[in-house]
C-alpha positions as CSV (number, residue, x, y, z in Angstrom):
1,X,3.4,2.5,0.1
2,X,3.5,2.2,3.9
3,X,0.9,4.2,5.8
4,X,0.7,4.9,9.6
5,X,-2.4,6.0,11.4
6,X,-2.2,8.9,13.9
7,X,-3.0,6.4,16.7
8,X,-0.1,4.2,15.7
9,X,2.3,7.2,15.7
10,X,1.1,8.6,18.9
11,X,1.2,5.3,20.7
12,X,4.9,5.0,20.0
13,X,6.0,8.7,20.4
14,X,7.7,7.9,23.7
15,X,10.0,5.5,21.9
16,X,13.0,6.4,19.7
17,X,12.3,6.2,16.0
18,X,14.4,3.1,15.8
19,X,12.4,1.3,18.5
20,X,9.1,2.6,17.1
21,X,10.0,1.3,13.6
22,X,10.8,-2.1,14.9
23,X,7.5,-2.3,16.8
24,X,5.4,-1.1,13.9
25,X,7.3,-3.1,11.3
26,X,8.4,-0.1,9.2
27,X,11.6,1.9,8.5
28,X,12.8,4.7,10.7
29,X,12.3,7.2,7.9
30,X,8.6,6.3,7.7
31,X,8.2,6.8,11.5
32,X,9.9,10.2,11.4
33,X,7.8,11.2,8.4
34,X,4.5,10.5,10.0
35,X,5.6,11.9,13.4
36,X,6.3,15.1,11.5
37,X,3.0,15.1,9.6
38,X,0.8,14.5,12.7
39,X,2.7,17.0,14.8
40,X,1.9,19.8,12.3
41,X,-1.7,18.7,12.0
42,X,-3.8,20.7,9.6
43,X,-1.9,24.0,10.0
44,X,-1.0,25.9,6.8
45,X,2.8,26.1,6.8
46,X,4.7,29.3,5.9
47,X,5.6,29.4,2.2
48,X,9.1,30.8,2.7
49,X,12.0,28.4,2.1
50,X,12.5,27.4,5.8
51,X,15.5,25.2,6.7
52,X,15.9,23.6,10.1
53,X,19.5,22.6,10.8
54,X,21.5,21.1,13.7
55,X,25.2,20.3,13.9
56,X,27.3,17.9,16.0
57,X,30.9,18.7,16.8
58,X,33.9,16.6,17.8
59,X,35.6,17.8,21.0
60,X,38.9,19.7,21.0
61,X,42.0,18.0,22.3
62,X,44.4,20.0,24.6
63,X,47.3,19.5,27.0
64,X,46.4,20.6,30.5
65,X,48.2,20.7,34.0
66,X,45.0,19.3,35.5
67,X,41.3,18.5,35.0
68,X,40.1,21.9,36.5
69,X,42.1,24.2,34.2
70,X,40.2,27.5,33.8
71,X,42.1,28.6,30.7
72,X,44.1,26.7,28.2
73,X,46.4,28.6,25.9
74,X,46.6,28.1,22.2
75,X,50.0,26.5,22.5
76,X,48.5,23.7,24.5
77,X,46.0,22.8,21.7
78,X,46.5,19.6,19.8
79,X,43.2,19.6,17.8
80,X,40.6,22.4,18.0
81,X,37.7,20.0,17.2
82,X,35.0,21.3,14.8
83,X,31.9,20.2,13.0
84,X,31.6,16.4,12.8
85,X,28.2,16.1,11.0
86,X,24.9,17.9,10.6
87,X,21.3,17.1,9.8
88,X,18.8,19.4,8.0
89,X,15.2,19.4,6.8
90,X,13.2,21.7,4.6
91,X,9.8,22.7,6.1
92,X,7.0,20.8,4.3
93,X,9.2,18.1,2.9
94,X,9.6,14.6,4.2
95,X,13.4,14.0,3.8
96,X,15.7,14.6,6.7
97,X,19.2,15.0,5.3
98,X,22.4,13.9,7.0
99,X,26.0,14.7,6.0
100,X,29.4,14.1,7.6
101,X,33.1,14.6,6.6
102,X,34.3,17.2,4.1
103,X,31.1,16.8,2.1
104,X,29.1,18.2,5.1
105,X,30.8,21.7,4.8
106,X,30.0,22.1,1.1
107,X,26.4,20.9,1.6
108,X,25.8,23.1,4.6
109,X,27.0,26.1,2.6
110,X,24.7,25.1,-0.3
111,X,21.6,24.6,1.9
112,X,22.1,27.9,3.8
113,X,22.4,29.7,0.5
114,X,19.0,28.4,-0.6
115,X,17.2,29.3,2.6
116,X,15.0,32.3,3.3
117,X,14.9,31.4,7.0
118,X,17.1,29.1,9.1
119,X,15.6,27.6,12.2
120,X,17.8,26.3,15.0
121,X,17.8,25.8,18.8
122,X,20.7,27.8,20.2
123,X,22.0,28.2,16.7
124,X,22.9,31.9,16.8
125,X,25.3,31.1,19.6
126,X,26.6,27.7,18.5
127,X,25.5,26.0,15.2
128,X,25.7,28.9,12.8
129,X,29.0,30.3,14.2
130,X,30.5,26.8,14.1
131,X,29.5,26.5,10.5
132,X,31.0,29.9,9.7
133,X,34.2,28.6,11.3
134,X,34.3,25.8,8.8
135,X,33.6,28.1,5.9
136,X,36.3,30.6,7.0
137,X,39.0,27.8,7.4
138,X,38.4,26.7,3.8
139,X,38.5,30.2,2.3
140,X,34.8,30.0,1.4
141,X,32.7,33.1,1.0
142,X,29.7,33.6,3.4
143,X,26.5,31.8,2.3
144,X,23.8,33.9,0.7
145,X,22.1,36.0,3.4
146,X,19.3,34.4,5.3
147,X,17.3,35.3,8.4
148,X,17.9,33.2,11.6
149,X,15.1,32.0,13.9
150,X,16.7,30.7,17.1
151,X,14.0,29.1,19.2
152,X,16.0,29.2,22.4
153,X,15.5,33.0,22.3
154,X,11.8,32.5,22.0
155,X,11.9,30.1,24.9
156,X,13.9,32.5,27.1
157,X,11.8,35.6,26.2
158,X,8.3,34.2,26.3
159,X,8.4,31.5,29.0
160,X,9.9,30.9,32.4
161,X,10.4,27.1,32.2
162,X,12.8,25.6,34.8
163,X,15.0,24.1,32.1
164,X,15.9,25.7,28.7
165,X,17.1,22.5,27.0
166,X,15.5,21.4,23.7
167,X,14.5,18.1,25.2
168,X,12.6,19.7,28.1
169,X,10.7,22.2,25.8
170,X,9.7,19.2,23.6
171,X,8.3,17.4,26.6
172,X,6.4,20.4,27.8
173,X,4.8,20.9,24.4
174,X,4.2,17.1,24.0
175,X,6.3,17.1,20.9
176,X,8.4,14.1,21.7
177,X,12.0,13.8,23.0
178,X,15.6,13.5,22.1
179,X,17.1,10.1,21.2
180,X,18.7,8.5,24.2
181,X,22.3,7.4,23.7
182,X,25.5,6.2,25.5
183,X,26.7,9.8,26.2
184,X,30.2,11.1,25.4
185,X,31.4,7.7,24.4
186,X,29.2,8.0,21.3
187,X,31.3,10.9,20.1
188,X,34.5,9.0,20.8
189,X,33.2,5.9,18.9
190,X,32.3,8.1,15.9
191,X,35.8,9.7,16.0
192,X,37.1,6.1,15.8
193,X,34.8,5.6,12.8
194,X,32.7,2.9,14.4
195,X,29.8,2.1,11.9
196,X,27.3,1.3,14.7
197,X,28.1,4.6,16.5
198,X,27.7,6.5,13.3
199,X,24.3,4.9,12.7
200,X,23.2,6.0,16.2
201,X,24.7,9.5,15.7
202,X,22.7,9.9,12.4
203,X,19.5,9.0,14.1
204,X,20.2,11.2,17.1
205,X,21.1,14.2,14.8
206,X,18.0,13.7,12.6
207,X,15.7,13.5,15.6
208,X,17.0,16.8,16.9
209,X,16.1,18.4,13.6
210,X,12.7,16.9,13.6
211,X,12.0,18.1,17.1
212,X,13.3,21.6,16.3
213,X,11.1,21.9,13.2
214,X,8.0,20.6,15.1
215,X,8.7,23.2,17.9
216,X,9.0,25.9,15.3
217,X,5.5,25.1,14.0
218,X,4.1,24.9,17.5
219,X,5.8,28.2,18.6
220,X,4.8,30.2,15.5
221,X,2.3,32.5,17.4
222,X,4.9,33.1,20.1
223,X,7.8,34.2,17.8
224,X,9.0,37.8,17.9
225,X,11.5,39.7,15.9
226,X,11.2,37.5,12.8
227,X,10.4,38.4,9.2
228,X,6.8,39.0,8.3
229,X,5.6,35.8,6.5
230,X,3.3,37.9,4.3
231,X,6.3,38.8,2.3
232,X,6.5,35.2,0.9
233,X,2.9,34.9,-0.3
234,X,0.7,36.9,-2.7
235,X,-2.2,37.4,-0.2
236,X,-0.6,36.7,3.2
237,X,-1.2,38.9,6.3
238,X,-0.4,36.8,9.3
239,X,3.2,37.7,10.3
240,X,3.8,34.3,11.7
241,X,2.5,31.9,9.1
242,X,1.5,34.1,6.1
243,X,-2.2,33.0,6.2
244,X,-4.9,35.4,5.1
245,X,-7.5,33.6,7.3
246,X,-7.7,36.4,9.9
247,X,-10.5,37.5,12.2
248,X,-10.7,41.1,13.5
249,X,-11.1,40.9,17.2
250,X,-10.9,44.2,19.1
251,X,-8.2,46.8,19.3
252,X,-4.7,47.1,20.7
253,X,-2.6,50.1,21.6
254,X,0.9,51.4,21.0
255,X,2.4,54.4,22.8
256,X,0.1,57.0,21.2
257,X,-1.9,55.0,18.6
258,X,-4.6,52.4,18.5
259,X,-4.8,49.6,15.9
260,X,-7.2,46.9,14.9
261,X,-6.3,43.5,16.4
262,X,-6.4,40.4,14.3
263,X,-6.4,36.7,15.3
264,X,-5.1,34.1,12.8
265,X,-7.4,31.1,12.5
266,X,-4.5,29.1,11.1
267,X,-1.6,29.3,13.6
268,X,-3.6,31.2,16.4
269,X,-1.2,34.1,16.4
270,X,-2.2,37.7,17.2
271,X,-1.2,40.7,15.0
272,X,-2.3,44.3,14.6
273,X,-3.4,46.2,11.5
274,X,-1.1,48.5,9.6
275,X,-3.2,51.6,9.7
276,X,-3.6,53.4,13.0
277,X,-7.1,54.2,14.3
278,X,-7.9,57.7,15.6
279,X,-5.5,58.3,18.5
280,X,-6.5,59.8,21.9
281,X,-4.3,62.8,21.1
282,X,-6.3,63.5,17.9
283,X,-9.6,63.1,19.8
284,X,-8.5,65.8,22.3
285,X,-7.7,68.2,19.6
286,X,-11.2,68.1,18.2
């Protein structure tokens, strides 16, 4: 069994997993595994079934009167494009899955149906709708209902960073970075079924999933509008991670009520108690 120390992993974090694996004399899967482990640290992970997913699409092909066409009618379409492949990972598990071709659609439907929560970056606008396109075209029913956590929404709501891209957020949080590649030519080479291109695409797709999952863990205390994680554990109270390791620390106010304020010692998130304290209105009536 191969083991990597935290220093070994951190010293190669600026490299792609392929280059780091070559330098450390291990496989890419091992590098990605330990990058994931050390990024999460000692935090207690939510016990919900959390799936991180990222898709890659092939471009559409159209007839156009020029390169600056503002609108292309459906009659000018040769190929609408669509999902080319996807990568996915269950929170707390080592394996990063990758699927392409017709198998990818069936596997995506199966994985989404098993998930309580689905984590993406810009997935509500792109990945999940593109997956629904594939299900619709094949006459498949919708997957079993799940709750979506789209981290780009957290980024836009909670921060004012100059760039909203996944790669930039990963750099700001010292999470790592996206895999560098040749650009649009990589997609063209994959469409031509070039084996080397597909190897790079798989690594690129998997790295995006690993980054997104690591950002989910780091952004846990910043998430809003997501399911309360206490639903998935027997004694959980923290809405972000489900931990019961909370410390009461002051009070917080709503419009006309005051509540006890709690700090999670696991994910560092803040939450309020369920029962209101005596309100100012009640005090004045006495």
